[in-house]
C-alpha positions, 0 to 999 in steps of 0.5 A, a space after each residue: 530479469 537476471 538471477 542477481 535481481 531475483 536473488 536480491 535480499 529484498 526478494 529473498 526476504 519477501 519469499 521467506 515471509 511468503 513461505 511462512 505465511 503459506 505454511 501457516 495457511 497449509 496447516 490451517 487448511 489441513 485442519 479445516 479439511 480434516 474437520 470438514 471430512 469428519 462432518 460430511 462423513 458423520 452427516 452421510 452416516 446419520 442419513 443412512 442410520 435414519 433410513 435404516 431406522 425407518 425401515 426397521 420401524 416399518 418391519 417391527 410394526 408388522 411382526 407377522 411378516 418376519 418369517 416370510 422372505 420379502 423380495 420386494 421392498 419399497 426402496 427408493 429408486 435412486 437410493 441404495 437398497 436396504 437389506 433385512 436379516 432375521 436372527 433367531 436364537 440358536 440360528 444364523 442370520 437369515 436374509 429376508 431378501 433373496 438378493 441380500 448378501 450373506 451376513 456372518 453371525 459374528 458381524 451381527 451388531 447384537 443390541 443389549 438384552 434390555 433394548 426390547 423393553 425400551 420399545 421396539 423401533 425406538 432409537 434407544 433400542 438400536 445398535 449400529 455398526 459398520 462392517 465389511 461384507 465382501 467387497 463392499 462396506 455396509 452400515 448395519 442397524 439391529 433391533 430386538 424383536 422379542 427373542 429375535 434380532 432384526 438387522 437392517 443394512 445398506 451399502 455405503 458405496 455411494 457415501 464413500 464415492 461422495 467422500 472420495 470426490 470431496 477428498 479428490 477436490 481437496 487434494 487438487 485444490 489444496 496445492 493450487 490454493 497454496 501456490 496462489 497464496 505463495 504467489 500472492 503473498 510474494 507479490 504483495 510483499 514485494 510491493 510493500 517493500 518497494 517504498 522501503 527499498 526506494 526510501 533506503 536507496 534514496 537515503 543512500 543516494 542522498 548521503 552520497 550526494 550530500 557528502 560530495 556537495 559538502 566536500 567541495 566547499 570544505 576542500 576549497 576552505 581547507 586549501 585557501 587556508 593552507 595557502 594563506 598560512 603557507 607564506 607571508 602575503 600582503 593585505 590584498 592577498 589575504 582579503 582575496 583568500 578570506 573572500 573566497 573562504 567566506 563565499 564557500 562558507 556561505 555556500 556550505 551554509 546554504 547546503 546545510 540549511 537546505 538539507 535541514 529543510 528536506 530532513 524536516 519534511 522527510 520526518 513529517 513533523 507537525 507543520 507550522 500554523 496556516 495563516 491568510 497570505 496575499 500572494 500578490 504581496 509575496 510576489 512583489 516583495 520577492 521581486 524586490 529582494 531579487 531585483 538588485 541581484 538580477 540587475 547586476 546580471 542585466 536581468 529584468 524582473 516584473 510582477 503581474 497581478 491578474 486582478 485588483 483584489 488580493 489573492 489569498 491562500 491559507 498556508 505557513 508564511 515562511 514556506 510560501 516565502 521560501 517557495 517564491 524565493 526558490 522559484 525566483 532564484 532559479 529563474 534568475 540563474 537561467 535568465 541572466 541578461 533576459 527577463 523574469 516574470 512573477 504573476 499571480 492569477 485568480 481563477 474561480 476557487 483557485 489562486 496561482 503563483 507563476 514564475 517564468 523566464 526567458 532562459 533556455 527552458 527545460 529539456 524533455 529528458 530532464 523533466 522526469 528528474 526535475 525535483 530530484 535532490 542534488 540533480 543539476 542539469 549542468 555542472 557549475 550552474 550554482 547551487 547544490 540542486 536542492 532548491 526545486 526539491 524543497 519547492 516540491 516538498 512545500 507544494 505537496 505539504 500545502 496542498 498545491 498543484 504544479 503546472 510546469 511548461 514553456 513560457 511565452 518569454 522563451 524559457 520555463 514556466 513554474 506555476 503552483 495553484 492553491 485553493 482560495 482562502 475564505 479569509 479573502 472575503 472576510 478581509 474585503 468586508 473588513 476593508 470596506 467597513 467604515 467603522 473599522 480601523 485601517 487593516 495592517 499591510 499584507 506584508 505583515 502576513 509574511 516573515 521578515 527573515 529571508 536573506 538576500 540571495 547571492 549573485 548567480 555564478 553564470 548562466 548554465 547550458 541547460 536547466 533543471 533543479 539547479 536552485 538551492 
């Protein structure tokens, strides 16, 4: 991957958004870590305080043991030892365990004078402090016992170790989490921007191709008009010039209409209402419209129905009529002097419309770009290359499915299938009911607007999305 592609505006924009999201997550992570550490520290200190309180309560219940040194206490085996000190008036703290560290009087957390009256061993009479005794940090808890002060203390080394392990995990996991967050945000951002970039690129290509296609007929019209006005001509010359201008005007009109169709599909407006349609009727009338034009090129058109019953679907009539016209016109262009077959088949719950021809077929390298706009497999094939793009939009909008392959006739086969409409059963029961009047012809279900296509301008070398 080149540096130019890595530093493309799309990647830079996605990286900026990902960095902003990562910084936001970093701030939230730091806040959550600080809060978690405070909660853990408070919980560990509370556990130590509870243990010291319990020890002081045991000693306070046996005041006769206070003058004696207690070298053996019932400490837990796995827990840090609890040390006791006794502070009498006028004397320094005296350790009640021989291995207890020396406690300076200045570090003794002296409880208030009224603490003894609130009850010895009561949490209300305790006074706690965290001090540094030598190399270790101790948690001290003091309680008054008469005129003396009883102090219990425990090292916080184990608690500090737990907090250190937690902090190390947070320091190691935090950068990894932020790195994963940045990479994930960047990947998601690039994937989210991919359709936008593709749409922008397609729009630019569409604009460039449309400008090229529109420029050609406009140039011809301008040139013919300039030549006609440059000098006096006879009536036949003027008629020839006007005929060429009329042909280019029709081509320009077709291009504009096709672009309007595609623009309507791209903007996704509310589709026209679906109606019950008989594909057999659509196929027959489409063949009738193209038969005279195909006959001038020596092309034979036939319609084949897969059954005696109508094949009904539910779709907008003008869309299906346009789809059938595009496929038939595309087949006639490439089967000049050959054969075109329009077939309707009902298989289970699906109804299909297929158009096949005896033309050159579809080259494998052309198949991926078959429905690209303004793509033609051969220059001068007639049309702007928008027909199959319109057909693909109609098929996707009506819930149809493509099946494209080779035809037994030797050319290409374009088949579209839809789910069978329930209107077929209703129509059949309506037809067989003797008490009902005769139904209207199926051709009333399709619009009468399609224009007759113009004569193809010759047979190209190969085919793809040339119709249009």
